[in-house]
C-alpha positions in Angstrom: 0.0 0.0 0.0 2.8 2.3 0.9 4.6 1.7 -2.4 1.5 2.7 -4.5 1.5 6.0 -6.3 -1.0 8.6 -5.0 -3.5 8.2 -7.8 -3.5 4.3 -7.5 -3.7 4.6 -3.7 -6.8 6.8 -4.1 -8.4 4.3 -6.5 -7.7 1.5 -4.1 -9.2 3.4 -1.2 -12.4 4.1 -3.3 -12.7 0.4 -4.2 -12.4 -0.5 -0.5 -15.1 2.0 0.5 -17.4 0.6 -2.3 -16.7 -2.9 -1.1 -17.4 -2.0 2.5 -20.7 -0.2 1.5 -21.8 -3.3 -0.5 -21.1 -5.6 2.4 -23.0 -3.2 4.7 -26.0 -3.3 2.4 -26.0 -7.1 2.4 -25.8 -7.2 6.2 -28.7 -4.7 6.5 -31.2 -6.0 4.0 -34.1 -4.4 5.8 -32.5 -0.9 5.5 -31.7 -1.5 1.8 -35.2 -2.6 1.2 -36.6 0.5 2.9 -34.3 2.8 0.9 -35.5 1.2 -2.4 -39.1 1.6 -1.2 -38.4 5.2 -0.5 -37.0 5.7 -4.0 -40.0 4.1 -5.5 -42.4 6.3 -3.5 -40.4 9.5 -4.5 -40.5 8.5 -8.1 -44.3 7.8 -8.1 -45.0 11.0 -6.2 -42.8 13.1 -8.6 -44.5 11.4 -11.6 -47.9 12.3 -10.2 -46.9 15.9 -9.7 -45.4 16.1 -13.2 -48.5 14.6 -14.7 -50.7 17.1 -13.0 -48.6 20.0 -14.3 -48.6 18.6 -17.8 -52.4 18.1 -17.8 -52.8 21.7 -16.6 -50.5 23.0 -19.3 -48.0 24.5 -16.9 -45.0 22.9 -18.6 -45.8 24.2 -22.1 -43.2 27.0 -22.1 -40.5 24.8 -20.7 -41.2 22.1 -23.2 -41.1 24.6 -26.0 -37.9 26.3 -24.9 -36.0 23.0 -24.6 -37.2 21.7 -28.0 -36.2 25.0 -29.7 -32.9 25.0 -28.0 -32.0 21.7 -29.8 -32.8 23.2 -33.2 -30.6 25.3 -35.5 -31.8 29.0 -35.2 -33.7 29.9 -38.4 -34.2 26.3 -39.5 -36.4 24.3 -37.2 -36.0 21.2 -39.5 -32.3 21.0 -38.6 -31.3 19.7 -35.1 -28.2 21.3 -33.7 -24.9 19.7 -34.4 -23.2 18.2 -37.5 -24.8 15.4 -39.6 -23.1 12.6 -37.7 -24.7 13.8 -34.4 -28.1 13.4 -36.1 -27.2 9.9 -37.2 -26.1 9.0 -33.7 -29.5 10.4 -32.4 -31.3 8.0 -34.8 -29.1 5.1 -33.7 -29.7 5.8 -30.0 -33.4 6.2 -30.3 -33.6 2.8 -31.9 -32.2 1.3 -28.6 -35.6 2.1 -27.0 -37.7 0.5 -29.7 -39.9 -2.5 -29.0 -37.9 -4.8 -31.4 -34.5 -4.0 -29.8 -35.8 -4.2 -26.2 -37.6 -7.5 -26.9 -34.5 -9.0 -28.6 -32.3 -7.8 -25.7 -34.7 -9.3 -23.1 -34.9 -12.6 -24.9 -31.1 -12.8 -25.2 -30.6 -12.1 -21.5 -33.3 -14.5 -20.6 -31.6 -17.2 -22.6 -28.4 -16.4 -20.8 -30.1 -17.3 -17.5 -31.8 -20.3 -19.0 -28.5 -21.7 -20.2 -27.4 -21.4 -16.6 -30.5 -23.4 -15.6 -31.8 -20.3 -13.7 -35.4 -20.9 -14.9 -37.1 -18.7 -12.3 -34.9 -15.8 -12.9 -35.5 -16.0 -16.7 -39.3 -16.2 -16.1 -39.1 -13.2 -13.7 -37.3 -11.1 -16.4 -39.8 -11.9 -19.1 -42.7 -11.1 -16.8 -41.2 -7.8 -15.5 -40.2 -6.4 -18.9 -43.5 -7.6 -20.5 -45.5 -6.0 -17.7 -43.7 -2.7 -18.1 -44.3 -2.6 -21.8 -48.0 -3.2 -21.2 -48.1 -0.5 -18.6 -46.5 2.0 -20.9 -49.1 1.2 -23.6 -52.0 1.7 -21.2 -50.6 5.0 -20.0 -50.2 6.4 -23.6 -53.8 5.5 -24.4 -55.1 7.0 -21.2 -53.4 10.4 -21.5 -53.5 10.6 -25.3 -51.2 13.7 -25.5 -50.5 14.9 -29.0 -47.0 14.7 -30.4 -44.9 17.9 -30.7 -45.9 19.9 -33.8 -43.4 22.6 -33.2 -40.6 20.9 -35.2 -40.4 18.2 -37.9 -40.1 14.7 -36.5 -36.8 12.9 -37.1 -38.4 9.5 -36.6 -41.7 7.8 -37.5 -44.3 7.9 -34.7 -47.7 6.3 -34.5 -48.8 6.6 -30.9 -49.6 9.3 -28.3 -46.8 11.4 -26.7 -47.2 11.1 -22.9 -45.4 9.4 -21.4 -42.5 8.6 -23.8 -42.8 4.9 -24.5 -39.2 4.6 -25.6 -38.0 6.2 -22.4 -40.2 4.2 -20.1 -39.6 0.9 -21.8 -35.9 1.6 -21.9 -35.9 2.3 -18.1 -38.0 -0.9 -17.5 -35.9 -3.2 -19.7 -32.4 -1.9 -19.2 -32.7 -1.2 -15.5 -34.3 -4.6 -14.8 -31.9 -6.5 -17.0 -28.9 -4.6 -15.5 -30.0 -5.3 -12.0 -30.5 -9.1 -12.7 -27.2 -9.4 -14.6 -25.4 -7.5 -11.8 -26.9 -9.9 -9.2 -25.3 -12.8 -11.1 -21.8 -11.2 -11.0 -19.4 -12.0 -8.1 -17.1 -9.0 -8.6 -18.4 -5.7 -7.3 -16.7 -3.8 -10.0 -18.7 -5.7 -12.6 -21.9 -5.1 -10.7 -21.3 -1.3 -10.7 -20.3 -1.4 -14.3 -23.4 -3.3 -15.4 -25.8 -1.0 -13.5 -23.9 2.1 -14.8 -24.3 0.9 -18.4 -28.0 0.3 -17.8 -28.6 3.8 -16.5 -26.5 5.4 -19.3 -28.5 3.6 -22.0 -31.8 4.7 -20.4 -30.7 8.3 -20.3 -29.4 8.3 -23.9 -32.6 6.9 -25.3 -34.7 9.5 -23.6 -32.4 12.4 -24.7 -32.5 11.2 -28.2 -36.3 11.3 -28.3 -36.3 15.0 -27.6 -33.4 15.6 -29.9 -35.3 13.9 -32.7 -38.3 16.2 -32.0 -40.8 13.3 -31.4 -41.4 14.0 -27.7 -41.7 16.9 -25.4 -39.1 16.9 -22.6 -41.8 16.3 -20.0 -42.9 13.1 -21.9 -39.4 11.8 -21.5 -39.2 12.8 -17.8 -42.4 11.0 -17.1 -41.2 7.9 -19.0 -38.0 7.8 -16.9 -39.9 8.2 -13.6 -42.6 5.6 -14.5 -40.0 3.1 -15.8 -37.7 3.7 -12.9 -40.4 3.2 -10.4 -41.6 0.0 -12.0 -38.0 -1.3 -12.2 -37.4 -0.5 -8.5 -40.7 -2.2 -7.4 -39.7 -5.3 -9.5 -36.3 -5.3 -7.8 -38.0 -5.3 -4.4 -40.1 -8.2 -5.6 -36.9 -10.0 -6.7 -35.3 -9.5 -3.3 -38.4 -10.9 -1.6 -38.5 -13.9 -3.9 -34.8 -14.6 -3.5 -35.2 -14.4 0.3 -37.9 -17.1 0.0 -35.8 -19.2 -2.4 -38.0 -18.7 -5.4 -35.3 -17.1 -7.5 -31.5 -17.3 -7.3 -29.8 -15.2 -4.6 -27.3 -12.5 -5.5 -23.7 -13.6 -6.1 -21.0 -12.1 -4.0 -17.2 -12.1 -3.6 -15.9 -15.0 -1.5 
């Protein structure tokens, strides 16, 4: 330890702290569960407040300002940035499409099936499938029109609120990330997997606004709704694992 350079010593100390925190969470499952429940309550409450503001029309100016900020002044048909940024936006928005999410869910489910973790695979399919159904119901209920302020950079056929791509991405990637992380023994891999899941969720939502197919509040509602669903499903997974119905989390030995 004394021979390590300062930057490596700092990294080593941070990993030790992360390891100690993870061990503390495992020893205090009840506290961890309460924290997750608190996050889900906050997400649901914030979503309810946001929905009320959207229905009342209080967010119109904010939505409009953000959407216009992402367009070239004087040419609303052109998103800001060079052509390759627009191409990246189209690629990223596809990551929240039904086909990509279903394919990813099936691939991860097969990963667990090959490990003979039948209950975990079934849990994943039920969780992601339920989230997609919930997103579709919410869209039909609110039936908010798509933005007509700027031309759309992607084909759309459904209502605007909440953003289905954002919500389904949160449901699928956060759920899959959590379950894959639980199957890893190394804590660094757990953190990396969850970080990738969060990053993908954020990028999909941002791309929807950049493409002009959603108001920013649509995306925020999708993130909140999908995040709340993923947290509630994670709580269910912890409860099921405690009762032996699905596999328990792997940990360093």
